[in-house]
C-alpha positions in Angstrom: 90.7 57.3 113.8 91.0 57.8 117.5 90.3 61.5 118.1 87.9 60.9 121.0 90.8 59.4 123.1 93.1 62.3 122.4 95.1 60.4 119.7 95.0 61.1 116.0 96.4 59.0 113.3 97.2 60.1 109.7 98.9 58.2 106.9 100.8 59.9 104.1 103.2 58.3 101.6 103.3 55.1 103.7 104.3 57.0 106.8 101.8 56.8 109.7 101.8 59.7 112.3 100.3 59.2 115.7 99.7 62.7 117.3 99.0 63.1 121.0 96.3 65.8 121.2 95.5 66.8 124.7 96.7 70.4 124.7 94.8 71.4 127.9 96.9 68.9 129.8 100.2 69.6 127.8 99.6 66.3 125.9 99.8 64.2 129.0 98.5 60.7 128.5 95.5 59.3 130.3 94.8 55.7 131.1 92.4 55.2 128.2 95.0 56.8 125.9 97.6 54.2 126.9 95.2 51.4 126.0 94.3 53.0 122.7 97.9 53.7 121.9 98.7 49.9 122.3 95.8 49.1 120.0 96.8 51.6 117.4 100.5 50.6 117.5 99.5 46.9 116.9 97.2 47.9 114.1 99.9 49.9 112.3 102.4 47.1 113.0 100.2 44.6 111.1 99.8 47.0 108.1 102.6 45.9 105.8 101.8 48.6 103.4 103.4 51.0 105.9 107.1 51.8 106.0 107.5 54.1 109.0 105.6 55.3 112.1 106.1 58.7 113.8 104.9 59.5 117.3 104.6 63.2 118.2 102.8 65.8 120.2 100.0 67.8 118.6 98.4 71.2 119.0 101.7 73.0 119.8 101.8 71.5 123.4 105.1 69.6 123.1 105.7 65.9 123.0 104.1 65.3 126.3 104.0 66.1 130.1 103.9 62.3 131.0 101.0 60.5 132.6 98.1 62.7 133.4 98.5 63.6 137.0 94.9 64.6 137.4 93.9 60.9 137.4 96.6 59.7 139.8 94.3 59.4 142.8 91.5 57.8 140.8 93.6 55.4 138.7 96.9 54.8 140.6 96.4 55.2 144.4 97.2 51.9 146.1 99.1 48.8 145.0 96.3 47.1 142.9 95.4 50.2 140.9 99.1 51.2 140.4 100.0 47.7 139.1 97.0 47.6 136.7 98.0 51.0 135.4 101.6 50.0 135.1 100.8 46.9 133.1 98.7 48.9 130.7 101.5 51.4 130.3 104.0 48.6 129.8 101.8 47.0 127.1 101.8 50.2 125.2 105.5 50.9 125.2 106.3 47.3 124.5 103.9 47.2 121.5 105.6 50.3 120.1 109.1 48.8 120.7 108.0 45.6 118.9 106.3 47.4 116.0 107.2 45.8 112.7 108.2 49.2 111.2 110.8 51.7 112.4 109.3 54.2 114.8 110.4 57.8 115.2 109.8 60.0 118.3 109.5 63.6 117.1 110.1 65.7 120.2 109.5 69.3 120.7 108.8 71.2 124.0 108.3 69.1 127.1 109.1 65.4 127.1 108.5 64.4 130.7 108.0 61.3 132.8 106.0 58.6 131.0 106.3 60.6 127.8 110.0 60.2 128.1 109.6 56.5 128.5 107.3 56.5 125.4 110.0 58.2 123.4 112.6 55.7 124.7 110.5 52.9 123.3 110.9 54.3 119.8 113.8 53.4 117.5 114.9 56.9 116.7 114.4 60.2 118.5 114.8 63.6 116.9 114.3 66.8 118.9 113.8 70.4 118.4 116.2 72.7 120.3 113.3 73.8 122.5 112.8 70.3 123.9 113.1 69.7 127.6 113.4 66.4 129.4 112.9 65.0 132.9 111.7 61.9 134.7 110.8 63.1 138.2 108.9 60.3 140.0 111.1 61.0 143.0 109.2 64.3 143.4 105.9 62.4 143.6 106.8 59.4 145.7 106.1 57.2 142.7 108.2 54.6 140.9 108.6 53.2 137.4 108.1 49.5 136.8 110.6 47.0 135.6 109.4 47.2 131.9 110.0 51.0 131.8 113.3 50.8 133.6 114.5 48.0 131.3 113.9 50.1 128.2 115.6 53.1 129.6 118.5 51.2 131.0 119.2 49.5 127.7 119.1 52.8 125.9 120.9 55.1 128.4 123.1 52.9 130.5 123.4 52.9 134.3 125.1 56.2 134.9 122.8 58.4 132.9 119.6 56.6 134.2 120.6 57.0 137.8 121.4 60.7 137.2 118.0 61.2 135.6 116.0 59.3 138.2 117.8 60.2 141.4 118.2 63.9 140.7 114.9 64.5 138.7 116.5 67.5 136.9 115.1 69.0 133.7 117.7 68.9 130.9 117.9 70.2 127.4 118.3 68.7 124.0 122.1 69.1 124.0 122.3 67.0 127.2 119.9 64.5 125.8 122.2 64.1 122.8 125.2 63.8 125.0 123.7 60.8 126.9 122.5 59.2 123.7 118.8 59.7 124.2 118.3 61.5 121.0 120.0 61.0 117.6 120.1 64.7 116.8 118.5 68.0 117.6 117.7 70.8 115.2 116.5 74.4 115.4 112.8 74.7 116.1 112.2 76.4 112.7 113.7 73.4 111.0 112.0 70.7 113.1 108.9 70.0 110.9 111.0 69.7 107.8 113.5 67.4 109.5 110.8 65.1 110.8 109.3 64.8 107.4 112.6 64.2 105.6 113.6 61.6 108.2 110.3 59.7 107.7 110.7 59.9 104.0 114.3 58.6 104.1 113.3 55.6 106.2 110.2 54.9 104.1 112.4 55.0 100.9 114.5 52.2 102.1 113.9 48.5 101.4 111.2 47.6 103.9 112.5 44.0 104.3 115.9 45.4 105.2 114.5 48.0 107.6 112.2 45.5 109.4 114.9 42.8 109.7 117.5 45.2 111.1 115.0 46.4 113.7 114.0 42.8 114.6 117.6 41.6 114.8 118.8 44.5 116.9 115.9 44.0 119.3 116.8 40.3 119.5 120.4 41.1 120.3 119.2 43.4 123.1 117.5 40.4 124.7 120.8 38.6 125.1 121.3 34.9 125.0 122.4 32.6 122.2 121.2 33.2 118.7 119.9 29.9 117.3 120.4 28.7 113.7 117.0 29.9 112.5 117.6 33.4 113.9 121.1 33.5 112.6 120.0 32.7 109.0 117.0 35.0 109.0 119.0 38.1 108.0 120.4 36.4 105.0 116.9 35.6 103.7 116.8 39.2 102.4 119.1 38.1 99.6 116.3 35.9 98.2 113.9 38.9 98.1 112.6 40.8 95.1 113.7 44.0 97.0 117.3 42.8 96.9 117.1 42.2 93.1 115.5 45.6 92.6 118.0 47.3 94.8 121.2 46.1 93.0 119.5 46.4 89.6 118.6 50.0 90.3 122.1 50.7 91.6 123.7 49.3 88.4 121.2 51.2 86.2 121.8 54.4 88.2 118.1 54.9 89.1 116.1 55.1 92.2 114.9 51.7 93.5 111.2 51.0 93.8 110.8 48.5 96.5 107.8 46.2 96.9 108.5 44.8 100.3 108.6 41.3 98.9 
């Protein structure tokens, strides 16, 4: 669907996979790719036949080396260019964060800089044990913007975020698990199977439940008072066909077949 931009989308069993395919640049993301990523994420979000989205690196080059440094001078040198680029990046990660469906980041190999922020915008992160992480703008004299920092601060907390940004060190999957960045890590030889099984487990759940839980958790992150409409929204699931199917299947000791209605 978007191979010319270095992004490839496949759909199988209601699970969409976005693969970042720029192996010659270690799957770094260019400015056009950020714009296309936002468009793809919105398109997938609007497709209510889907149940789950996976974002991953392709071509055996890891999850991603971050923003493509080869275009920094052309696209980011100076305030105006840097701000325009930053807003495009922010749009992409916020669109992913707000996607209707649960989004998994499947991480192997390098997950650096802007690719780390991209993974942070997903709902669930699973890593292979060869994954390596770092966010090193301090080595470039660059900064992240408020949207990126907000996502990372919410996920990691102040202590871990300061450690990552101020030291710029590369760390492994075990440390990523310790600070709460990834949900789990598995041996590289089990990685593909684990990603597939995780997508299938999510897709097999009641989509209304999955989408509402994601929406409600994101709303709680925003802080502030929950109004009456928002408070009641979660309970609307109990009017759904999916709820009726779920408890009927449980009583009948069979697998539920959810319609998303």
